[in-house]
C-alpha positions as CSV (number, residue, x, y, z in Angstrom):
1,M,63.9,31.6,2.3
2,S,63.7,34.3,4.1
3,N,61.6,34.6,7.2
4,E,58.2,36.7,5.8
5,K,58.3,34.0,2.8
6,Q,57.9,30.9,5.4
7,V,55.5,32.7,7.9
8,N,53.6,33.4,4.5
9,S,53.8,29.4,3.3
10,S,52.7,28.9,6.9
11,R,49.3,31.0,7.2
12,R,48.5,29.9,3.0
13,W,48.8,25.7,4.4
14,L,46.8,27.1,7.7
15,L,44.5,28.2,5.8
16,G,44.2,25.7,3.2
17,S,44.0,23.1,6.1
18,T,41.1,25.2,7.6
19,C,39.1,25.3,5.0
20,A,39.2,21.8,4.0
21,V,37.9,20.7,7.9
22,G,35.9,23.3,7.4
23,G,34.5,21.9,4.3
24,A,34.5,19.2,6.0
25,V,32.8,19.4,8.8
26,G,30.4,21.2,6.9
27,L,29.1,18.7,4.4
28,G,28.9,16.2,7.6
29,T,26.3,18.6,9.1
30,A,24.6,19.2,6.0
31,G,23.8,15.0,6.2
32,V,22.6,14.9,9.9
33,L,20.3,17.7,8.7
34,V,18.7,16.3,5.5
35,S,18.6,12.6,7.4
36,T,16.9,14.6,9.8
37,F,13.7,16.1,7.4
38,Q,13.5,12.5,6.2
39,P,10.0,11.0,7.6
40,S,11.2,8.4,10.7
41,E,10.1,4.5,11.0
42,R,7.6,6.1,13.5
43,A,5.8,8.5,11.3
44,K,6.0,5.8,8.5
45,A,3.9,3.6,10.6
46,A,2.3,6.4,11.3
47,G,0.2,6.3,8.5
48,A,2.6,7.2,5.5
49,P,1.8,5.6,1.9
50,V,2.7,2.5,0.8
51,E,3.2,1.6,-2.8
52,V,2.5,-1.9,-3.9
53,D,3.3,-3.6,-7.5
54,I,0.4,-6.4,-7.9
55,S,1.7,-7.0,-11.0
56,T,2.4,-11.2,-10.3
57,L,-1.1,-11.3,-8.6
58,Q,-3.0,-13.7,-10.2
59,P,-6.7,-14.1,-10.5
60,G,-7.9,-15.6,-7.1
61,E,-4.8,-14.8,-5.2
62,M,-5.0,-11.7,-2.6
63,R,-1.7,-10.2,-1.0
64,T,-1.1,-8.9,2.4
65,V,0.6,-5.6,3.2
66,E,0.5,-3.9,6.5
67,W,0.1,0.1,6.3
68,R,-0.7,1.9,9.8
69,G,0.2,-0.7,12.0
70,K,-2.4,-3.0,10.4
71,P,-3.4,-5.1,7.4
72,V,-4.8,-4.2,4.2
73,W,-5.5,-6.5,2.0
74,I,-5.7,-7.1,-2.0
75,L,-7.7,-9.4,-4.2
76,K,-7.3,-10.3,-7.6
77,R,-11.9,-11.1,-7.8
78,T,-12.2,-13.5,-10.2
79,P,-14.6,-12.7,-12.6
80,E,-17.2,-15.8,-10.9
81,M,-16.2,-13.8,-7.5
82,V,-17.1,-10.4,-9.0
83,A,-20.4,-12.2,-10.5
84,S,-21.0,-13.5,-6.8
85,L,-21.5,-9.9,-5.6
86,K,-25.0,-9.5,-7.2
87,K,-26.4,-12.4,-5.5
88,T,-25.0,-11.1,-2.0
89,H,-26.9,-8.4,-2.6
90,D,-29.9,-8.4,-0.7
91,K,-28.7,-10.7,2.0
92,V,-26.0,-7.9,3.3
93,A,-26.9,-5.5,5.9
94,D,-25.7,-2.6,3.7
95,A,-25.2,-3.0,0.4
96,D,-24.4,0.6,-0.4
97,S,-21.7,0.8,2.0
98,Q,-23.9,3.9,3.4
99,R,-23.2,3.3,7.0
100,N,-20.4,5.2,8.7
101,P,-19.5,6.3,4.6
102,A,-16.4,8.6,6.2
103,E,-14.8,6.2,7.8
104,F,-14.9,3.0,6.4
105,T,-15.5,3.7,2.3
106,P,-14.2,6.0,0.3
107,E,-16.6,7.7,-2.2
108,Y,-14.8,6.3,-5.0
109,C,-15.4,2.8,-3.6
110,M,-19.4,3.7,-2.7
111,N,-20.0,1.3,-5.9
112,E,-21.4,-2.6,-5.5
113,N,-17.4,-3.9,-5.9
114,R,-16.5,-1.3,-2.9
115,S,-13.4,-0.7,-5.6
116,I,-12.3,1.3,-8.1
117,K,-11.4,-1.3,-10.4
118,P,-14.1,-4.2,-10.2
119,E,-11.5,-7.5,-10.5
120,I,-9.7,-5.3,-7.4
121,L,-10.4,-5.4,-3.6
122,V,-9.1,-3.4,-1.6
123,A,-10.0,-3.9,2.5
124,V,-8.4,-3.6,5.7
125,G,-8.1,-7.1,7.3
126,I,-9.6,-6.7,10.7
127,C,-13.4,-7.3,11.2
128,T,-15.1,-4.1,12.7
129,H,-16.7,-5.9,15.8
130,L,-13.4,-6.7,17.7
131,G,-10.5,-6.3,15.7
132,C,-10.4,-10.1,15.0
133,S,-8.8,-10.7,12.0
134,P,-10.8,-13.0,9.3
135,S,-9.5,-16.1,7.2
136,T,-10.9,-16.3,3.5
137,K,-13.4,-18.3,2.6
138,F,-13.1,-18.0,-1.2
139,T,-14.5,-22.0,-1.8
140,P,-18.3,-20.9,-2.6
141,G,-20.8,-24.2,-1.0
142,P,-21.4,-25.4,2.5
143,Q,-18.9,-25.7,5.6
144,P,-18.6,-25.3,7.9
145,S,-20.1,-22.4,10.2
146,L,-20.7,-21.6,7.2
147,P,-24.6,-21.6,5.0
148,D,-25.6,-23.8,2.8
149,D,-25.9,-20.8,-0.3
150,W,-22.3,-19.5,1.0
151,E,-21.4,-17.2,-1.9
152,G,-17.2,-17.5,-1.2
153,G,-15.5,-14.2,1.2
154,F,-14.5,-14.3,4.6
155,L,-15.2,-15.3,7.8
156,C,-14.4,-14.0,11.7
157,P,-13.5,-17.3,13.4
158,C,-14.1,-15.5,17.3
159,H,-17.8,-14.5,16.8
160,G,-18.8,-16.1,13.4
161,S,-18.8,-12.5,11.6
162,T,-19.7,-13.1,7.8
163,F,-18.3,-10.4,5.0
164,D,-19.0,-11.3,1.1
165,M,-16.3,-10.8,-1.4
166,A,-16.3,-7.1,-1.2
167,G,-16.2,-7.2,2.3
168,R,-20.0,-6.4,2.8
169,V,-21.2,-7.5,6.0
170,Y,-24.4,-10.3,6.4
171,K,-27.3,-9.6,7.9
172,N,-28.0,-10.7,11.7
173,K,-24.4,-10.3,12.6
174,P,-21.7,-9.0,15.4
175,A,-20.2,-7.1,13.0
176,P,-21.9,-3.4,12.7
177,D,-20.1,-2.2,9.6
178,N,-18.1,-3.6,6.2
179,L,-14.7,-4.0,6.6
180,Q,-12.8,-1.0,5.9
181,V,-12.0,0.2,2.5
182,P,-8.3,2.5,3.1
183,R,-8.2,5.4,0.4
184,H,-5.7,4.3,-2.3
185,M,-5.5,5.2,-6.4
186,Y,-3.8,3.7,-8.7
187,L,-0.1,4.6,-10.1
188,S,-0.5,2.4,-13.1
189,D,-1.9,-0.4,-14.1
190,T,0.4,-2.6,-12.0
191,K,0.6,-0.3,-8.8
192,I,-1.1,0.3,-5.7
193,V,-0.7,3.8,-3.4
194,I,-2.8,2.4,0.3
195,G,-3.4,5.6,1.8
196,K,-3.6,8.4,-0.6
197,D,-6.1,8.6,-2.9
198,E,-6.0,12.0,-6.1
199,K,-7.0,14.4,-3.4
200,G,-4.2,14.2,-1.2
201,E,-6.7,13.0,1.6
202,A,-5.7,10.2,3.5
């Protein structure tokens, strides 16, 4: 083989190798850039919407998920739980959720059930008094720290605030507001997105 052919072969090999290495580096760099644009765990914790499958949730059961570092309750109320809300209407301090509505109740949940669907309650499980976490007291009737005509709901053990099955605070309790209902929407009958609604608002 002549010297000129050897030189041309060497150039072609070098050019091919350079392109291959350059392509690999380019792909690697692209991968880094793509991952950079994906939301970090900190960004998700700061408010990214959370999708929840409720297909296995049975009547009377409650599931807790985390959104923005807060516990969010998803309760599938029984017909009896829903019916109890009429009985507690005159006993709660803000029955129609008109107090601080922008912060605590989206407009589509300003109803007796405080929900989109009567049987599904979505609420932040933090007492509006001093940030304690209420406990579930779903069984109606007389119980310690509860009135004799208790219809079922939630009790904050720290200072005694009580909430009905819609998260509405009872009158003359330390908590100034109902439990917060976060913005949410249904993707289907069995899937809920917490932290976002049809308007795109969080």
